Every structure is written in structure tokens, then in C-alpha cells.
MITORDREN-535092 format. One line per field, with one value per residue (C-alpha): z, y, x. Coordinates in pm, 1 decimal. Last residue first. Example, Ala and Ser with C-alpha at 12.3 -4.5 7.8 and 13.67 -1.06 7.14 Angstrom:
<atoms>
pz	714.0 780.0
py	-106.0 -450.0
px	1367.0 1230.0
</atoms>
This chain:
<atoms>
pz	10410.6 10129.3 10170.3 9822.2 9681.4 9349.6 9338.2 9132.3 9076.5 8893.7 8702.1 8714.6 9031.9 9103.6 9393.6 9668.4 10029.8 10227.0 10665.9 10725.7 10775.6 10381.4 10321.4 10421.4 10322.2 10007.1 9949.4 9905.0 9618.4 9690.9 9645.3 9274.1 9313.3 9618.7 9423.9 9460.7 9693.4 9911.5 9728.0 9556.0 9479.0 9650.3 9399.2 9691.7 9730.6 9946.1 9869.7 10018.0 10076.4 10287.8 10489.2 10801.7 10621.7 10389.0 10696.3 10868.6 10592.4 10589.9 10963.4 10904.7 10572.9 10825.0 11154.0 10898.0 10686.8 11006.1 11093.6 11241.2 10917.1 10790.3 11053.1 10996.1 10654.1 10630.4 10544.8 10235.1 10143.6 9860.2 9598.4 9825.4 9692.2 9759.2 9542.1 9628.6 9369.2 9100.3 8746.7 8672.0 8630.6 8666.4 8434.1 8546.2 8336.4 8360.0 8583.9 8844.7 8587.6 8431.0 8072.6 8089.0 8184.1 8272.2 8614.1 8759.2 8607.8 8743.4 9142.3 9281.6 9133.4 9289.7 9661.4 9860.2 10036.5 10022.2 10332.0 10496.9 10735.5 11044.4 11216.4 11506.7 11879.8 12020.0 11647.7 11453.1 11087.1 10870.4 10646.7 10310.4 10066.4 10357.0 10265.7 10481.0 10548.3 10967.7 11130.1 10856.0 10882.7 10600.8 10372.7 10173.7 9831.2 9909.5 9994.4 9778.8 9505.5 9632.0 9677.9 9296.4 9264.3 9405.5 9295.6 8945.3 8707.5 8325.5 8317.9 8623.5 8288.4 8231.4 7914.1 8113.9 8452.3 8720.0 9012.4 8967.5 9002.4 9243.7 9562.4 9631.0 9353.0 9323.3 9741.2 9767.9 9520.0 9664.7 9812.5 10005.7 10213.1 10195.1 10578.7 10676.1 10428.9 10619.3 10954.7 10835.6 10641.3 11028.4 11055.1 11168.9 10723.1 10712.4 10915.3 11173.9 11218.3 11627.2 11598.9 11909.8 11937.7 11567.5 11381.4 11432.5
py	12273.1 12339.7 12283.0 12275.6 12312.2 12260.7 12366.6 12179.5 12264.1 12557.2 12460.3 12453.9 12677.4 12655.4 12748.2 12706.1 12707.1 12398.4 12475.6 12188.9 12407.8 12474.2 12061.6 12056.7 12383.9 12193.8 11906.9 11520.4 11418.5 11077.6 11268.9 11246.3 10871.1 11006.7 11219.6 11578.7 11896.3 11940.3 12178.9 12283.9 11958.5 11880.3 11810.0 11758.0 11889.5 11826.5 11938.9 11901.9 11552.2 11411.7 11085.3 11298.3 11591.7 11334.2 11219.9 11536.3 11667.5 11361.3 11364.3 11722.1 11564.8 11228.0 11408.4 11697.2 11392.0 11232.3 11553.3 11372.8 11398.8 11073.9 10853.9 10586.8 10481.2 10513.5 10779.8 10787.3 11120.5 10972.4 11130.2 11327.2 11357.0 11454.7 11677.1 11545.0 11290.7 11482.1 11362.8 11525.2 11846.1 12143.6 12360.8 12387.0 12517.6 12207.9 11918.6 11778.4 11864.2 11473.6 11543.7 11545.0 11188.2 11019.6 11148.1 11052.0 10686.3 10684.8 10742.5 10637.1 10973.8 11195.5 11067.4 10917.2 11044.3 10773.2 10836.4 10599.8 10624.2 10464.2 10146.3 10129.8 10141.0 10447.8 10655.1 10529.5 10650.6 10484.7 10631.4 10603.6 10420.3 10212.2 10109.1 10010.9 9684.6 9665.2 9760.1 9453.4 9426.8 9659.4 9697.4 9964.7 9852.1 9502.8 9514.5 9808.8 9546.9 9243.3 9495.1 9520.1 9203.3 9076.5 9339.9 9207.0 9394.1 9428.9 9634.1 9899.5 9927.3 9842.5 10019.7 10209.5 10054.9 10159.1 10315.9 10688.1 10503.9 10206.8 10306.9 10015.8 10110.7 9910.0 9869.9 10236.7 10328.0 10092.4 9746.3 9530.1 9805.1 9994.1 10056.3 9748.4 9650.2 9845.6 9684.1 9408.8 9407.8 9551.1 9861.0 9929.0 9948.3 10187.6 10460.0 10601.0 10806.8 10813.5 11012.7 11240.1 11443.1 11568.0 11591.0 11820.3
px	11859.7 11641.0 11293.2 11081.5 10674.3 10567.0 10209.8 9943.7 9547.8 9607.6 9853.2 10247.9 10265.5 10605.6 10835.0 10629.3 10802.6 10774.4 10794.1 10618.4 10276.7 10360.1 10355.4 9992.2 9837.7 9948.2 9755.0 9890.1 10072.0 9818.6 9487.9 9399.9 9280.5 9057.4 8893.0 8938.5 8815.6 9119.4 9294.1 9635.6 9733.4 10063.6 10423.3 10663.3 10993.2 11307.7 11647.5 12004.9 11926.0 12220.6 11962.6 11969.7 11795.0 11506.9 11448.3 11384.9 11150.5 10955.0 10912.8 10661.4 10522.2 10422.4 10310.5 10076.7 9924.5 9835.2 9678.5 9320.1 9131.5 9189.2 9189.7 8916.5 9040.4 9455.2 9682.4 9869.2 10102.0 10316.1 10587.6 10779.6 11120.4 11438.8 11690.9 12103.1 12049.1 12049.6 11930.0 11621.5 11879.5 11548.8 11487.5 11098.2 10817.5 10601.4 10845.4 10693.8 10308.8 10422.3 10526.6 10889.0 10855.7 11190.6 11204.9 10872.1 10881.8 11260.9 11133.9 11466.9 11624.1 11370.2 11601.9 11289.9 11010.0 10670.1 10492.2 10200.6 9998.1 9760.2 9977.2 9847.0 10141.1 9887.8 9888.1 10126.9 10322.4 10464.2 10764.2 10897.1 11149.6 11362.6 11784.0 12100.1 11883.1 11910.8 11554.1 11452.7 11078.7 10983.0 11291.6 11067.2 11151.0 11147.0 10779.2 10651.5 10814.5 10629.6 10317.9 10311.5 10372.0 10071.5 9839.7 9914.6 10091.6 10044.2 9725.0 9975.7 10183.4 10528.3 10701.8 10970.9 11019.4 10743.8 10854.6 10685.4 10304.5 10414.0 10307.7 10095.9 9936.4 9615.7 9528.9 9621.7 9354.1 9083.7 9076.8 9282.6 9425.8 9720.9 9810.6 9731.2 9931.6 10224.2 10150.7 10152.1 10524.3 10654.8 10783.2 11157.2 11239.2 10959.5 11118.6 10888.5 10691.5 10455.4 10180.4 10039.6 10388.7 10332.7 10617.3 10879.2
</atoms>
């Protein structure tokens, strides 16, 4: 169950302006717009404008379109103010993640990377001024229910094992947040990275 002090909704039920408020205008989030694992083969951030990346997220999330049949994540609110974002979709939606066998997600694992029944949490972002207040915990708890209702058989994540990292590294979340939501650690590809999963 998500933290009752936060309301977490599918991004399609949030306005685009609220999503922009969470991502901000400076820093890693505003440079990425949650496209790290969405870039096509051969694409790089340096060849994409921030406006283009933002437009992609706007389309993927369906923000402002509650009747949309799809969305790419969740938005957290504190007393009506947007304070966080969590990317959660079928793992196959993250083509860069699925394509790149060198990523920590695949190190030492024998996985069917094309299995549509496996969903993934790839980003947990909390707005500046609202960090260390349980927003990440509320988002990851809500992601579990969102994936279950969406038909996932497995939901996995790739968190860091420590919160002592630069901001660019923290987008996958930290291990303790996922364990608190009922995930189990299934693999440790490195000292700083864990693979966690929850089965429905």
C-alpha cells in the first residue's frame, strides 16, 4: 500500500504541466526526460534536444489524456502538488535496456528479454524540495499495484545498494525502498547494484 500522505496516479491522469514541474528545467532529469532506455539504436542524448526528449515523454506518458489506453509511469502528489515520478511499464517498452546486453540488468542472468509478462521500474524521481520524505517509497509501492493491475506476472527493478551516489546515478532508486515494497533481491551483478523482483 502506498503512503496515505501521498496520492499516486497514472501519468495520463496528471497534467503535462505537473510532469514538467517534477522534471524541472535544470539537472539530470531535465536533460533526460526518462528517455535513457527509450533511445533507438544509434541515438544519443547529444543528438536530441531537450524539447524533443520532453515531447517523447509527453506522448509516452499520455499526460493530460485520462482516456489514453497507455501510460509510461506514475505521478505522486502531496496536497495537490506534484512531487514525484516513477517509470513503470512492460520491460519490452525499454528498447535500450532490452537491446544492451552489457547493462547490469543482464549481467550473470539468463533472461528472455522479450518476455512481455515482465514489467520494470527504471526511474524513481523526486522533485527538489521533497526528497527524503517518503515519496520514493510511495511511488514504488504504487508501481507494484499498477503493474499487477496491468497484467504483469513479474515486476523487477535495478536499484543501487547505496544512497551515496551522485544524482545522475540515483534514478533507478535504492535497494531499501524496493525491499520495503515487497521486492526480493534476486541477483547482485555488482557491489553497488541489485536486481530485485516481485512475482504476482
